[in-house]
C-alpha positions as CSV (number, residue, x, y, z in Angstrom):
1,X,-11.0,0.6,-6.4
2,X,-7.8,1.3,-4.7
3,X,-6.1,0.5,-1.3
4,X,-5.1,3.2,1.2
5,X,-2.9,3.2,4.1
6,X,-3.9,4.4,7.3
7,X,-1.4,6.8,8.5
8,X,-2.0,6.3,12.2
9,X,-1.3,2.7,11.9
10,X,1.7,3.0,9.4
11,X,5.2,2.6,11.0
12,X,6.9,4.0,7.9
13,X,8.9,0.6,7.5
14,X,8.7,1.0,3.8
15,X,8.4,-2.7,3.3
16,X,5.5,-2.2,0.8
17,X,7.0,0.5,-1.3
18,X,9.6,-1.4,-3.7
19,X,7.1,-4.4,-4.4
20,X,4.3,-2.2,-5.6
21,X,3.8,-3.1,-9.2
22,X,2.3,0.3,-10.0
23,X,4.6,2.5,-8.1
24,X,1.3,3.7,-6.4
25,X,3.1,3.8,-2.9
26,X,5.2,6.9,-1.6
27,X,6.5,8.4,1.4
28,X,4.2,11.4,2.8
29,X,4.6,13.2,6.1
30,X,6.8,10.4,7.9
31,X,4.7,7.4,6.7
32,X,3.5,6.2,3.3
33,X,0.5,6.6,1.2
34,X,-1.1,5.0,-1.9
35,X,-1.9,6.9,-5.1
36,X,-5.5,5.9,-5.8
37,X,-5.1,6.7,-9.5
38,X,-2.2,4.3,-9.8
39,X,-3.3,1.4,-7.4
40,X,-4.9,-1.4,-9.3
41,X,-5.0,-3.7,-6.4
42,X,-2.4,-5.6,-8.1
43,X,-5.1,-7.0,-10.4
44,X,-3.6,-9.0,-13.2
45,X,-0.1,-8.9,-11.4
46,X,-0.9,-10.9,-8.1
47,X,-4.0,-12.7,-6.5
48,X,-4.3,-10.1,-3.7
49,X,-2.8,-6.6,-3.3
50,X,1.0,-7.2,-2.6
51,X,1.1,-4.5,-0.1
52,X,-1.4,-6.3,2.1
53,X,0.9,-9.5,2.0
54,X,3.9,-7.4,2.8
55,X,2.6,-5.0,5.6
56,X,3.2,-6.6,9.1
57,X,0.5,-4.2,10.8
58,X,-3.0,-5.3,11.0
59,X,-5.5,-2.9,9.5
60,X,-2.9,-0.7,8.2
61,X,-3.7,-1.1,4.4
62,X,-7.4,-1.3,3.7
63,X,-9.8,-0.8,0.8
64,X,-10.3,2.9,-0.1
């Protein structure tokens, strides 16, 4: 499974992008998105998806 960013909630702050261990987060149409094929939910890297820990917006990043 992968995480996804809800475009309507994303503020495009960019806090999540540099800390993604698989480089799955990228800018798209003024906000950010997650490449589902690259996203591993940080399995083997962190206890929880790193993007969830970094995002300041509630319900912005959710399981796909």
